[in-house]
VMD Tcl script that draws the C-alpha trace (Angstrom):
set ca {
  {95.08 142.16 58.27}
  {97.66 142.39 61.09}
  {96.34 142.36 64.66}
  {95.87 145.76 66.24}
  {98.09 147.15 68.96}
  {97.00 146.19 72.46}
  {95.02 148.83 74.29}
  {95.79 147.34 77.72}
  {98.01 149.28 80.12}
  {101.57 147.91 80.20}
  {101.26 146.06 83.52}
  {97.96 144.45 82.51}
  {99.45 143.43 79.18}
  {102.44 141.86 80.96}
  {100.10 139.93 83.25}
  {98.04 138.78 80.27}
  {101.10 137.40 78.47}
  {102.33 135.67 81.62}
  {98.94 133.97 82.01}
  {99.05 132.87 78.37}
  {102.59 131.57 78.89}
  {101.38 129.46 81.81}
  {98.75 127.92 79.56}
  {101.37 127.16 76.90}
  {103.53 125.45 79.56}
  {100.60 123.23 80.56}
  {99.90 122.40 76.93}
  {103.56 121.45 76.46}
  {103.41 119.17 79.52}
  {100.32 117.49 78.08}
  {102.06 116.99 74.71}
  {105.14 115.54 76.43}
  {102.89 113.31 78.55}
  {101.20 111.90 75.47}
  {104.63 111.21 73.95}
  {105.67 109.49 77.20}
  {103.05 106.83 76.65}
  {104.51 106.10 73.20}
  {108.25 106.29 73.97}
  {110.70 106.60 76.87}
  {110.99 110.36 77.02}
  {112.79 112.09 79.95}
  {110.89 115.05 81.39}
  {111.36 117.71 84.06}
  {114.75 117.53 85.85}
  {115.53 114.19 84.18}
  {115.72 115.91 80.80}
  {118.51 118.13 82.18}
  {120.54 115.23 83.56}
  {124.15 115.60 82.37}
  {125.86 112.31 81.51}
  {129.27 113.94 82.00}
  {128.47 114.64 85.66}
  {127.22 111.10 86.18}
  {130.35 109.54 84.71}
  {132.59 111.90 86.69}
  {131.15 110.44 89.91}
  {132.94 107.21 89.01}
  {136.05 108.94 87.70}
  {135.00 108.07 84.14}
  {134.32 110.03 80.98}
  {131.05 110.28 79.10}
  {132.20 107.43 76.89}
  {131.42 105.02 79.73}
  {127.79 106.16 79.63}
  {127.64 105.84 75.86}
  {129.02 102.30 76.01}
  {126.43 101.19 78.56}
  {123.33 103.13 77.46}
  {124.04 104.23 73.90}
  {123.12 107.85 74.56}
  {122.52 110.44 77.25}
  {118.79 110.38 76.47}
  {118.64 106.64 77.23}
  {120.36 107.22 80.60}
  {117.92 110.04 81.35}
  {114.89 107.89 80.54}
  {116.12 104.91 82.56}
  {116.95 107.13 85.54}
  {113.46 108.60 85.43}
  {111.92 105.13 85.27}
  {113.79 103.98 88.37}
  {113.08 107.16 90.32}
  {109.35 106.94 89.60}
  {109.16 103.29 90.64}
  {109.84 103.27 94.38}
  {107.42 100.41 95.09}
  {110.31 98.11 96.03}
  {110.97 100.34 99.07}
  {107.50 99.76 100.54}
  {108.52 96.37 101.91}
  {111.41 98.00 103.78}
  {109.19 100.31 105.88}
  {109.61 99.69 109.62}
  {106.64 100.18 111.96}
  {106.70 100.50 115.77}
  {105.79 97.34 117.65}
  {102.53 97.72 119.62}
  {104.06 95.58 122.39}
  {106.65 98.30 123.02}
  {104.00 100.92 123.86}
  {101.81 101.24 126.94}
  {98.71 102.44 125.12}
  {97.44 103.09 121.58}
  {98.09 106.86 121.81}
  {101.77 106.18 122.44}
  {101.88 103.84 119.46}
  {100.13 106.39 117.21}
  {102.63 109.10 118.23}
  {105.56 106.78 117.48}
  {104.05 105.70 114.16}
  {103.58 109.22 112.82}
  {106.94 110.39 114.17}
  {108.59 107.59 112.19}
  {106.60 108.46 109.08}
  {107.72 112.08 109.37}
  {111.35 110.97 109.68}
  {110.96 108.73 106.61}
  {109.85 111.62 104.40}
  {111.67 114.56 102.80}
  {113.20 117.26 104.97}
  {113.80 120.88 104.00}
  {117.49 121.58 103.50}
  {118.56 117.91 103.55}
  {121.52 116.81 101.44}
  {120.67 114.91 98.22}
  {120.78 111.14 98.69}
  {119.42 108.08 96.92}
  {116.76 107.13 99.45}
  {112.99 107.05 99.69}
  {112.67 110.68 100.81}
  {114.52 112.12 97.83}
  {112.97 109.67 95.36}
  {109.60 110.89 96.61}
  {110.71 114.48 96.00}
  {111.80 113.54 92.47}
  {108.38 111.97 91.93}
  {106.84 115.34 92.78}
  {108.66 116.88 89.83}
  {106.86 114.49 87.49}
  {103.38 114.77 89.06}
  {102.05 117.23 86.43}
  {102.84 114.71 83.69}
  {100.81 112.12 85.58}
  {97.69 114.12 84.75}
  {97.97 112.92 81.16}
  {100.43 109.99 81.18}
  {99.75 106.46 82.37}
  {103.51 105.80 82.23}
  {104.01 108.29 85.07}
  {100.77 107.68 86.98}
  {100.92 103.89 86.90}
  {103.94 103.23 89.18}
  {102.78 105.79 91.73}
  {99.27 104.32 91.89}
  {100.76 100.82 92.26}
  {102.94 102.03 95.13}
  {99.92 103.64 96.78}
  {97.94 100.40 96.59}
  {100.82 98.39 98.06}
  {101.30 100.80 100.93}
  {97.56 100.91 101.72}
  {97.40 97.10 101.75}
  {100.42 96.94 104.05}
  {98.91 99.51 106.40}
  {95.60 97.65 106.56}
  {97.48 94.66 107.94}
  {99.56 96.73 110.37}
  {96.62 98.77 111.67}
  {94.46 95.68 112.05}
  {97.16 94.15 114.26}
  {97.31 97.30 116.39}
  {93.54 97.27 116.91}
  {93.67 93.64 118.00}
  {96.60 94.22 120.35}
  {94.93 97.09 122.20}
  {91.39 95.66 122.10}
  {90.00 98.40 119.89}
  {87.56 98.46 116.99}
  {86.71 100.78 114.12}
  {83.76 103.11 114.49}
  {80.58 102.14 112.65}
  {80.79 102.85 108.95}
  {84.61 102.93 108.95}
  {86.79 100.24 107.34}
  {90.48 99.44 107.61}
  {90.82 100.61 104.02}
  {89.28 103.97 104.99}
  {91.78 104.39 107.81}
  {94.76 103.24 105.74}
  {93.87 105.55 102.85}
  {93.46 108.43 105.29}
  {96.88 107.73 106.81}
  {98.61 107.64 103.42}
  {96.96 110.89 102.31}
  {97.80 112.59 105.60}
  {101.44 111.45 105.56}
  {102.10 112.52 101.98}
  {100.30 115.82 102.53}
  {102.52 116.53 105.54}
  {105.59 115.62 103.48}
  {104.76 118.51 101.15}
  {105.22 120.87 104.08}
  {108.42 119.08 105.07}
  {109.84 119.95 101.65}
  {109.38 123.64 102.46}
  {110.20 124.09 106.14}
  {111.74 122.21 109.10}
  {109.29 123.89 111.51}
  {105.52 123.64 112.01}
  {104.03 126.02 109.37}
  {101.64 127.59 111.91}
  {103.77 127.24 115.05}
  {107.50 127.79 114.37}
  {108.30 126.98 118.00}
  {107.89 123.25 117.30}
  {109.43 120.97 114.65}
  {107.62 119.99 111.46}
  {107.03 116.44 112.78}
  {104.44 117.85 115.16}
  {102.21 118.66 112.18}
  {101.92 115.00 111.28}
  {101.82 113.68 114.86}
  {98.96 115.95 115.96}
  {96.95 115.44 112.77}
  {97.54 111.70 112.94}
  {96.18 111.58 116.47}
  {93.00 113.32 115.28}
  {92.59 110.86 112.42}
  {93.09 107.87 114.69}
  {90.65 109.07 117.37}
  {88.02 109.78 114.75}
  {88.25 106.27 113.31}
  {88.73 104.09 116.42}
  {86.80 103.35 119.62}
  {87.13 100.89 122.55}
  {86.25 97.31 121.73}
  {83.29 95.36 123.16}
}
mol new
graphics top color blue
foreach p $ca { graphics top sphere $p radius 0.5 }
foreach p [lrange $ca 0 end-1] q [lrange $ca 1 end] { graphics top cylinder $p $q radius 0.2 }
display resetview
């Protein structure tokens, strides 16, 4: 027996179908994610990568891509793999030298200002650097819910960055004669810094100004929040 005609008003029926479509999109992402763990499958913007445009950048034809990769799909998959594995850039991060700053507050301001500058910026030109690779990673985040192939490199990068920050922050504490508050560890502080920085970068993708105070640049969001985090975790040494 065929289903009956919907009794919902037109606008409610439209909303209902849109909600169902959103569920179908999520189910498709999950299916693609499960395939990703079995084969190199390009997803999101990588699946729309045009080999002709890539070859044209070198003044070549698509045949050059075919000769090197065998197919456009192979180029897409390899490009996605490189974009999602930015761990090699962690070692290149520069941090302000505590010796160049009169007090820890000045160092904290410089640290978070540099982290803001290292991240994505609304309206910036596309470039192969950490900021845009991070933005590309965002496009694959939904697949990381169900795919270890996507989640793995990002988790590895997170661990490397946290470990590096533990060392850097420990040196800053020693230099300024500070200590962590009771019940707080260097890992706590480093994890908090990473979460704060990447959260602020989400805003930097959307606007160059402070979301709640357009009179100041977006970097103020991270600098002010970073100062709060630091003061909550650190106290004068013995």
